[in-house]
N, C-alpha and C positions, 0 to 999 in steps of 0.2 A: 399506683404502686401500694398505697396503704391498704386498699381493698384486697389486693392480691395477697399481701402478707397476712391480713386477717383471715382470709379464706384458708390459706395454708396452715395457719395456727389452729383454726377450728377443726380442720381435717386431722391434724396431728393429735390434737386433744381427744377427738372422738375415737380414733384408732387405738391410742394408748389406753383409753378407758375400757374399750372392749377387750383389749389384750389382758389388762389387769383383772377384769371380771372373769374372763375365761380361765386365767391362771389360778384364781382363788378356789375354783371348784375342782381342782385336780388333787390327787393324793400326794403329789410332790409338795404342794403348798402346805397341806395339813401336816406332813411329816416334818417339814422345815420349821413350821410354827411350833410344833410340839418339842422339837429339839431345842429351839430357842428358849422356850419356857423352862425346860429342865436345866439348861445352862445358866439362865439368869437365877433360878432358884438355888443352884449349887454355889454360884458366885456370891449371892446374898448371904448364904450361911457362912461362907468362908470369910467375908468381910466383917460380918457381925461377931466373929470370934469363935464360931462353932467348930471350925476346922473340919477338914475332910478326912482326917486320919481315923477318927472313930466311926465314920460312916462309910468306910471303904467297902464293906460287904453289901451295904444297902445300895450304893451306887453301882456296884458290879451287877447286882441282881436287877436293878432298874434298866441298865444297859442291855442285859440279856433279854429282858421282857420287851424292850423296845425293838430289838432286832427280830424277835420272834413274831411280832405283830406284822 
């Protein structure tokens, strides 16, 4: 029984590794990663006290540029 569980775990790990590797080379992954980086950057500026009110035009143009890509 332990051997069968080990075999299933190995197969599941292998399949999930291939699925993750395949996903990383798609445009969807790159777009999601870029959006996450921009979101974290905006959140960092907000938390540090920079505020988003003064950068509203910059954020709007960044969103427009991201949509156009």
